[in-house]
N, C-alpha and C positions, 0 to 999 in steps of 0.2 A: 208753506210761503209759497206763491209766486212772482216772478220777475219779471218786469216785461219790458224791451230798449225799443224806443219810438225812435227809427232814423228817417230821417228827409234825404230821399236821393240827391246826392251831388251837383253842380254844379253842369246843366246842360247846354248844347248849343241852342241859339238863338236863330240862327242861319235859316232863313227857305229854303224851300225843295225838301225839307223832314216833314214827314207826319210828325202830328205830336206824340204819337206812341212809338216811334222809331228816331225820335231825336238822341244821337249820343249823347256821352259827357265831353265837356270843354279837357284842355289839360290838366287848367287849374281844379277842374273836377274831381280829374285823379289823383293829381296830388291831395284833395283836402281830402277824399275818402283815403287813402293810403292813411294822412295824418290821423284822421281819427279814429283811425282802428289801429294803430299804434298807442293812444293815447287810452282806448280800452282796455289796450294788452298791460301797458304799464299801470293801471288801479285793478286790474284782475275783473274788470266787467264784462267776462266771456259767455255768451248765451249758448245753451245748448244746443241751440237751432234756431234759422232763420225763415221766414218767410215772409216775401216780397211779392209786388205789381211785377207782371213782367213786360210793361214799358222797358225798352230799351234800356235809358238812363238807367232806371230803378231798380231792375236786375243786374248791372252792369256794378253799379253802386256796391249790392249786395254781395256779390262775388267777389269784389273788392274785399271787405269785409271778411268774408266766409275765409277766401286766400290766406290773411295775412292776421287772422287767429285760430289758424289749423281748422276748420270747421268740413263738415259736409258742406255740397255746391247749395244753395238756397232751393227751399220750394216754393215755387210760384203761385202766388191766388188771383186768378181774373177781378175778383170783386175790391180788391184794394188799387186798384186803378180808377181815379177820378171818386173815389170814395167819400160820402160823408162820415162824419162823426158815427151816425147812425149804422151805416154798413163797414165800418169799421170794426164796430162791438158785434157786430154779427160774426166778423173772420175772428177775433179776441174768445167772443166766449165759446164759439169752437174747436179753437186749439186743443191738440192733445194731452191731457191731462199727465202723461208719462214723463212731458218738459216739466218742467220748475222755472227754466229760465229762455226766453224767448224774444229773438228781437223780430219786429216789423219792419219792413221799409218800403218807406211809401212816399206819399207827394200832399202837395198842400193844397189847399184849407185843411183836409181832414186830419190831418198829423196835429196841427195845432191844435185841433178842434178836441180829438179825441185824447189830449194832455190834459186841456182842460177839463174834460169833462168825468175822467178818471181820476184827478190829482186836486182838480179844482186853483190850479197854479197856470195862471199865464205866462206864456213865454213867446219868445219869437223864435219862430223854428227855419231858420234861414238853410239855404242848401246845406247839407250834410251836417246838419244839427242832430247832436243826440238828448234822450233824455230816459233818465232810469226810472222807472217807477216800480213799487214795491208794494205787496199787497198781502194781508193776511188772511189768507184761503189757500185752501188745497186743489181748487178746482177753478178753471178759466172761468167755466160758465156763471159764476159767485162774482163775479167784477162788475162794476155798476158805477153807478155817479159818488164819487170825494169818496170811492175804496181805496186810494190808494195813496202812498205819499212818494213824493218826487225827493229821490236824495243823491242823483246827478245829473247834468246838464252841463253842456260843452257845445261849441263850436267853433268851426275853425276860423 
């Protein structure tokens, strides 16, 4: 069985002066990411590995989750930044099979789109929302439309 935890990055600044890729988290975003990591820990939804967009807001979110869940630092994949559902599926299908539970930290609208594609569920993926999907397969490359079951969803 494979488990995929989709995480949308926490709230980032809207202030001018930052390139989109370099927008930092707000104080509220840091608090939300910390709280959501705590909720995942409480429910024992702890991935083995985290993959994130290299954008500052996304990588910072991933690192907060890594720290609070006692995981190694997130691996980055530039394909996650500004990705469509198709791009995210390319990333997901190429994940290493030696991990059964992986978190992917990304951006909307791609995160919400891939959640719908994989599970058939339509959920608002607000900043720092999380969605856990289970799959009855042993290979990431086998994940495709409507093959997953949404088993946990939460947001700050």
